[in-house]
MOPAC internal coordinates of N, CA, C and O (Angstrom, degrees):
PM7 1SCF
backbone

  N    0.0000 0     0.00 0     0.00 0    0    0    0
  C    1.4482 1     0.00 0     0.00 0    1    0    0
  C    1.5255 1   108.61 1     0.00 0    2    1    0
  O    1.2310 1   120.45 1   -43.47 1    3    2    1
  N    1.3112 1   116.75 1   136.53 1    3    2    1
  C    1.4542 1   122.15 1   178.08 1    5    3    2
  C    1.5139 1   110.12 1  -102.00 1    6    5    3
  O    1.2310 1   121.47 1   -33.42 1    7    6    5
  N    1.3140 1   114.79 1   146.58 1    7    6    5
  C    1.4587 1   120.09 1   174.77 1    9    7    6
  C    1.5148 1   107.98 1  -113.22 1   10    9    7
  O    1.2310 1   120.89 1   -41.67 1   11   10    9
  N    1.3120 1   115.90 1   138.33 1   11   10    9
  C    1.4572 1   121.25 1   178.59 1   13   11   10
  C    1.5159 1   108.90 1  -121.61 1   14   13   11
  O    1.2310 1   121.38 1   -41.56 1   15   14   13
  N    1.2956 1   114.96 1   138.44 1   15   14   13
  C    1.4567 1   121.22 1   176.82 1   17   15   14
  C    1.5192 1   107.95 1  -117.41 1   18   17   15
  O    1.2310 1   120.81 1   -47.30 1   19   18   17
  N    1.3133 1   116.06 1   132.70 1   19   18   17
  C    1.4510 1   120.65 1   178.67 1   21   19   18
  C    1.5166 1   109.17 1  -122.72 1   22   21   19
  O    1.2310 1   121.43 1   -47.03 1   23   22   21
  N    1.2863 1   114.87 1   132.97 1   23   22   21
  C    1.4562 1   120.29 1   173.83 1   25   23   22
  C    1.5123 1   105.62 1  -120.16 1   26   25   23
  O    1.2310 1   121.23 1   -63.99 1   27   26   25
  N    1.3085 1   115.26 1   116.01 1   27   26   25
  C    1.4560 1   119.01 1  -174.43 1   29   27   26
  C    1.5177 1   112.66 1   -86.60 1   30   29   27
  O    1.2310 1   120.17 1   136.69 1   31   30   29
  N    1.3059 1   117.27 1   -43.31 1   31   30   29
  C    1.4621 1   120.58 1  -177.93 1   33   31   30
  C    1.5140 1   109.72 1  -158.37 1   34   33   31
  O    1.2310 1   121.26 1   -40.59 1   35   34   33
  N    1.3003 1   115.19 1   139.41 1   35   34   33
  C    1.4576 1   121.56 1   175.16 1   37   35   34
  C    1.5250 1   107.63 1  -126.06 1   38   37   35
  O    1.2310 1   120.78 1   -59.97 1   39   38   37
  N    1.3074 1   116.12 1   120.03 1   39   38   37
  C    1.4565 1   118.76 1   176.34 1   41   39   38
  C    1.5253 1   109.06 1   -97.26 1   42   41   39
  O    1.2310 1   120.15 1    -2.17 1   43   42   41
  N    1.3267 1   117.31 1   177.83 1   43   42   41
  C    1.4675 1   121.35 1  -176.61 1   45   43   42
  C    1.5297 1   111.94 1   -58.71 1   46   45   43
  O    1.2310 1   119.80 1   140.12 1   47   46   45
  N    1.3236 1   117.98 1   -39.88 1   47   46   45
  C    1.4674 1   120.84 1  -179.28 1   49   47   46
  C    1.5247 1   111.64 1   -65.49 1   50   49   47
  O    1.2310 1   120.22 1   137.62 1   51   50   49
  N    1.3137 1   117.18 1   -42.38 1   51   50   49
  C    1.4608 1   120.97 1  -179.84 1   53   51   50
  C    1.5302 1   111.07 1   -69.31 1   54   53   51
  O    1.2310 1   120.06 1   142.67 1   55   54   53
  N    1.3351 1   117.49 1   -37.33 1   55   54   53
  C    1.4657 1   120.39 1   175.50 1   57   55   54
  C    1.5199 1   110.63 1   -62.27 1   58   57   55
  O    1.2310 1   120.74 1   136.44 1   59   58   57
  N    1.3230 1   116.20 1   -43.56 1   59   58   57
  C    1.4637 1   120.92 1   179.43 1   61   59   58
  C    1.5259 1   110.76 1   -64.56 1   62   61   59
  O    1.2310 1   120.30 1   136.55 1   63   62   61
  N    1.3337 1   117.02 1   -43.45 1   63   62   61
  C    1.4641 1   121.88 1   178.90 1   65   63   62
  C    1.5282 1   110.60 1   -63.16 1   66   65   63
  O    1.2310 1   120.13 1   137.86 1   67   66   65
  N    1.3128 1   117.36 1   -42.14 1   67   66   65
  C    1.4562 1   121.31 1   179.08 1   69   67   66
  C    1.5136 1   112.29 1   -64.17 1   70   69   67
  O    1.2310 1   120.90 1   141.84 1   71   70   69
  N    1.3244 1   115.88 1   -38.16 1   71   70   69
  C    1.4603 1   119.21 1   178.15 1   73   71   70
  C    1.5261 1   110.39 1   -67.94 1   74   73   71
  O    1.2310 1   120.00 1   139.17 1   75   74   73
  N    1.3169 1   117.61 1   -40.83 1   75   74   73
  C    1.4688 1   121.61 1   178.26 1   77   75   74
  C    1.5254 1   111.75 1   -64.22 1   78   77   75
  O    1.2310 1   120.43 1   141.45 1   79   78   77
  N    1.3399 1   116.77 1   -38.55 1   79   78   77
  C    1.4643 1   121.77 1  -177.97 1   81   79   78
  C    1.5266 1   113.18 1   -85.16 1   82   81   79
  O    1.2310 1   119.97 1   174.05 1   83   82   81
  N    1.3197 1   117.67 1    -5.95 1   83   82   81
  C    1.4568 1   121.44 1   174.95 1   85   83   82
  C    1.5097 1   116.31 1    85.19 1   86   85   83
  O    1.2310 1   119.29 1  -169.89 1   87   86   85
  N    1.3381 1   118.96 1    10.11 1   87   86   85
  C    1.4528 1   118.36 1   179.68 1   89   87   86
  C    1.5217 1   113.14 1   -99.76 1   90   89   87
  O    1.2310 1   120.76 1   177.60 1   91   90   89
  N    1.3310 1   116.15 1    -2.40 1   91   90   89
  C    1.4602 1   119.81 1   175.29 1   93   91   90
  C    1.5174 1   108.82 1  -138.27 1   94   93   91
  O    1.2310 1   121.12 1   -37.09 1   95   94   93
  N    1.3304 1   115.46 1   142.91 1   95   94   93
  C    1.4539 1   118.94 1   175.05 1   97   95   94
  C    1.5237 1   108.81 1  -146.18 1   98   97   95
  O    1.2310 1   121.66 1   -23.08 1   99   98   97
  N    1.3016 1   114.43 1   156.92 1   99   98   97
  C    1.4549 1   121.01 1   178.83 1  101   99   98
  C    1.5207 1   109.52 1   -89.74 1  102  101   99
  O    1.2310 1   120.58 1   -30.53 1  103  102  101
  N    1.3106 1   116.50 1   149.47 1  103  102  101
  C    1.4571 1   120.27 1   168.53 1  105  103  102
  C    1.5217 1   107.95 1  -143.41 1  106  105  103
  O    1.2310 1   120.53 1   -21.77 1  107  106  105
  N    1.2901 1   116.60 1   158.23 1  107  106  105
  C    1.4615 1   125.57 1  -173.79 1  109  107  106
  C    1.5181 1   111.52 1    62.75 1  110  109  107
  O    1.2310 1   119.84 1  -158.52 1  111  110  109
  N    1.3254 1   117.92 1    21.48 1  111  110  109
  C    1.4536 1   121.85 1   178.13 1  113  111  110
  C    1.5246 1   108.47 1   -76.43 1  114  113  111
  O    1.2310 1   120.13 1   -47.53 1  115  114  113
  N    1.3230 1   117.36 1   132.47 1  115  114  113
  C    1.4565 1   121.91 1   178.94 1  117  115  114
  C    1.5178 1   113.99 1    84.43 1  118  117  115
  O    1.2310 1   120.20 1  -179.21 1  119  118  117
  N    1.3181 1   117.22 1     0.79 1  119  118  117
  C    1.4672 1   119.90 1   179.35 1  121  119  118
  C    1.5252 1   109.70 1   -84.55 1  122  121  119
  O    1.2310 1   121.12 1   -14.50 1  123  122  121
  N    1.3112 1   115.47 1   165.50 1  123  122  121
  C    1.4624 1   121.43 1   180.00 1  125  123  122
  C    1.5266 1   110.32 1  -122.08 1  126  125  123
  O    1.2310 1   121.29 1   -29.31 1  127  126  125
  N    1.3233 1   115.15 1   150.69 1  127  126  125
  C    1.4603 1   121.49 1   174.85 1  129  127  126
  C    1.5280 1   109.37 1   -74.73 1  130  129  127
  O    1.2310 1   120.34 1    -8.50 1  131  130  129
  N    1.3205 1   116.96 1   171.50 1  131  130  129
  C    1.4628 1   121.71 1  -178.68 1  133  131  130
  C    1.5279 1   112.30 1   -59.40 1  134  133  131
  O    1.2310 1   120.36 1   149.84 1  135  134  133
  N    1.3389 1   116.91 1   -30.16 1  135  134  133
  C    1.4688 1   119.72 1  -179.87 1  137  135  134
  C    1.5300 1   112.98 1   -85.82 1  138  137  135
  O    1.2310 1   120.17 1  -176.60 1  139  138  137
  N    1.3322 1   117.28 1     3.40 1  139  138  137
  C    1.4647 1   121.57 1   177.63 1  141  139  138
  C    1.5184 1   114.84 1    92.72 1  142  141  139
  O    1.2310 1   119.97 1   171.58 1  143  142  141
  N    1.3257 1   117.65 1    -8.42 1  143  142  141
  C    1.4660 1   120.07 1   179.48 1  145  143  142
  C    1.5321 1   109.61 1   -73.89 1  146  145  143
  O    1.2310 1   120.30 1   -30.25 1  147  146  145
  N    1.3433 1   117.03 1   149.75 1  147  146  145
  C    1.4700 1   119.23 1  -179.01 1  149  147  146
  C    1.5306 1   111.94 1   -66.03 1  150  149  147
  O    1.2310 1   120.90 1   -36.35 1  151  150  149
  N    1.3022 1   115.89 1   143.65 1  151  150  149
  C    1.4623 1   122.06 1   178.06 1  153  151  150
  C    1.5204 1   108.44 1   -97.03 1  154  153  151
  O    1.2310 1   120.57 1   -45.99 1  155  154  153
  N    1.3199 1   116.52 1   134.01 1  155  154  153
  C    1.4660 1   119.76 1   177.19 1  157  155  154
  C    1.5186 1   109.54 1   -68.06 1  158  157  155
  O    1.2310 1   120.17 1   -36.36 1  159  158  157
  N    1.3423 1   117.28 1   143.64 1  159  158  157
  C    1.4683 1   118.42 1   178.04 1  161  159  158
  C    1.5268 1   110.71 1   -68.46 1  162  161  159
  O    1.2310 1   121.25 1   -28.16 1  163  162  161
  N    1.2916 1   115.22 1   151.84 1  163  162  161
  C    1.4637 1   121.53 1   175.18 1  165  163  162
  C    1.5231 1   107.62 1  -112.49 1  166  165  163
  O    1.2310 1   120.90 1   -17.34 1  167  166  165
  N    1.3076 1   115.89 1   162.66 1  167  166  165
  C    1.4565 1   121.20 1  -175.99 1  169  167  166
  C    1.5189 1   109.85 1  -117.37 1  170  169  167
  O    1.2310 1   120.91 1   -42.45 1  171  170  169
  N    1.3231 1   115.86 1   137.55 1  171  170  169
  C    1.4557 1   121.71 1   175.55 1  173  171  170
  C    1.5268 1   107.21 1  -115.08 1  174  173  171
  O    1.2310 1   120.63 1   -53.63 1  175  174  173
  N    1.3146 1   116.39 1   126.37 1  175  174  173
  C    1.4611 1   121.31 1  -176.93 1  177  175  174
  C    1.5215 1   109.39 1  -111.81 1  178  177  175
  O    1.2310 1   120.73 1   -53.75 1  179  178  177
  N    1.3133 1   116.21 1   126.25 1  179  178  177
  C    1.4665 1   122.26 1   176.45 1  181  179  178
  C    1.5269 1   107.27 1   -90.93 1  182  181  179
  O    1.2310 1   120.90 1   -82.49 1  183  182  181
  N    1.3213 1   115.89 1    97.51 1  183  182  181
  C    1.4713 1   121.30 1  -174.94 1  185  183  182
  C    1.5217 1   112.87 1   -63.62 1  186  185  183
  O    1.2310 1   119.96 1   157.88 1  187  186  185
  N    1.3251 1   117.68 1   -22.12 1  187  186  185
  C    1.4646 1   119.42 1   179.57 1  189  187  186
  C    1.5228 1   112.10 1   -73.69 1  190  189  187
  O    1.2310 1   120.30 1   164.48 1  191  190  189
  N    1.3422 1   117.04 1   -15.52 1  191  190  189
  C    1.4632 1   120.49 1  -179.23 1  193  191  190
  C    1.5229 1   113.35 1  -103.16 1  194  193  191
  O    1.2310 1   120.19 1   175.70 1  195  194  193
  N    1.3176 1   117.24 1    -4.30 1  195  194  193
  C    1.4648 1   120.49 1  -176.83 1  197  195  194
  C    1.5174 1   109.66 1   -84.92 1  198  197  195
  O    1.2310 1   120.70 1   -60.43 1  199  198  197
  N    1.3317 1   116.28 1   119.57 1  199  198  197
  C    1.4634 1   119.89 1   166.88 1  201  199  198
  C    1.5197 1   102.39 1   -97.84 1  202  201  199
  O    1.2310 1   121.20 1   -85.41 1  203  202  201
  N    1.3073 1   115.31 1    94.59 1  203  202  201
  C    1.4527 1   118.69 1  -159.32 1  205  203  202
  C    1.5140 1   114.40 1   -64.43 1  206  205  203
  O    1.2310 1   122.36 1   -36.69 1  207  206  205
  N    1.2943 1   113.09 1   143.31 1  207  206  205
  C    1.4582 1   123.85 1  -176.93 1  209  207  206
  C    1.5203 1   107.55 1  -110.84 1  210  209  207
  O    1.2310 1   120.68 1   -49.56 1  211  210  209
  N    1.3027 1   116.30 1   130.44 1  211  210  209
  C    1.4521 1   120.00 1   174.26 1  213  211  210
  C    1.5129 1   108.37 1  -100.11 1  214  213  211
  O    1.2310 1   120.84 1   -52.97 1  215  214  213
  N    1.3054 1   116.01 1   127.03 1  215  214  213
  C    1.4623 1   121.08 1   179.42 1  217  215  214
  C    1.5196 1   107.47 1  -122.35 1  218  217  215
  O    1.2310 1   120.87 1   -55.93 1  219  218  217
  N    1.3014 1   115.94 1   124.07 1  219  218  217
  C    1.4582 1   121.28 1   177.11 1  221  219  218
  C    1.5198 1   107.90 1  -121.43 1  222  221  219
  O    1.2310 1   120.78 1   -60.36 1  223  222  221
  N    1.3070 1   116.12 1   119.64 1  223  222  221
  C    1.4778 1   120.36 1   178.09 1  225  223  222
  C    1.5075 1   110.82 1   -95.79 1  226  225  223
  O    1.2310 1   120.10 1   180.00 1  227  226  225

């Protein structure tokens, strides 16, 4: 059996909450590209720690 995880949207509040709860972290933050331009941070999500929240606006 396969398990699939879908993340539809993460806003600033959810990113902050995930970082506080330990299920999301940044990586490559503060790094630069080969041409010297700043690299945007990427996010790593630990799916085993997510007690997933459904948000419908």
